[in-house]
Structures are given as structure tokens and as C-alpha cells.
N, C-alpha and C positions, 0 to 999 in steps of 0.2 A: 926476188929482190924488191925491197920497198924503197921509196923515196919520200922525203919530207914534202908536205904540201907547199906549193909556191906562195900561198897566201900567208904572210907572216902574222904572228900573234904579237900585238904591240900594246896590249892593255892587260891590267890585272883582272882577274876574274874570268879570263877566257882560257879554257883548257883544251889543248889539241888532242884529237883522237884520230889516228890514222888506221882505218879499218883494213887497209891493204896488207898489213903485216900480221893479221890475225887469221888463223885457220878458219875456213868458211863454216865449219860445224860449230865453232864457238862464238862467231861474230855477234849474232843477235843477243845472246846472253851477256856478252861483254858490254855491248852498247847499252842495254837496259840497265845493267849494273852501274855503269858510269853515269847514266842519267839519274838513277836513284841516289847517287852519292852527291849530286850537285845541290847547292843551296839556292834559295831565292836570289835572283839577280845574276847568278853565274851562267856562263855560256860554255857549252862544249862545241868546239870547232871540229866538225867531222869531215874527214877526207876519205874518198872512195874512188875506185876506178870506173864506176858506173852509177847511174842515177838509181837509188834504192827505193823505188816507188812502193813496193810491198812493205818494206820496213817503215817508211814514213806513215803508211796507213796504220800499221800495228802500233806505232808510237802514238799517233793521234787517238786511236781507240783506247789505249792503255792510260795515257796521261791526260787526255782531254785538253782543257785550256791551261793546264799547268806548264806546258811546254809550247813555246812559239818556235816555229820552223821557218828559217829564211835562207835562201840560197845566197852564197857569197860569190861562187864561181860555178859555171857549167862548161868548163873547157873539156874537150874530148880526152878521156882517160883520167881526168881529175875533177871530180865533183866535190865542192866544198859547201857545207851546210852548217849554219849556226843554229844550235838548239839552246834557246834561252828559257831558263826556269823562271816562271812568273808567280810561283807560290802555291 
């Protein structure tokens, strides 16, 4: 069962992505596809049940400085990260 992230999206250009509802074998492909679809200045607000450190490393290696990563929340069971596309 999935739940919405408790961090609300209150601005245009911020797109929620709750990874908890995606089968584990598809998660990374779905996340990379979503990041590829974003345009400059847009944000994907990512929610997960654990801190995805290996994924963050893969994103940094793949996108480099095109994606800025910043934590919004690090609550137990709910990690919220904003991925900002910088061009």
C-alpha cells in the first residue's frame, strides 16, 4: 500500500514522483525516464521509504551538473528529495 508524501507540492513546475508505488525492478528506469522528461527549471519531488544513496550516485554520474539534488525531508520511512533540472 502506498501513501502520498506528506510534503505538499505548492508550486508550478514541481512534479511529484512517489517511488514507493513502483515495483522495485522498474524503479530506476522509471526515475531516469522521469528525469529525462523534465525541462530546465523543473523539479521532480521524489518520495521513497529509504534513503536511495546508490541511486543518487547513479543520477550524479549520469546527469552531472544538469541535476541538483536537495533533501526536503529525511523522516523515517519517508525520504523526500527535490531533483532540479539546471539545463
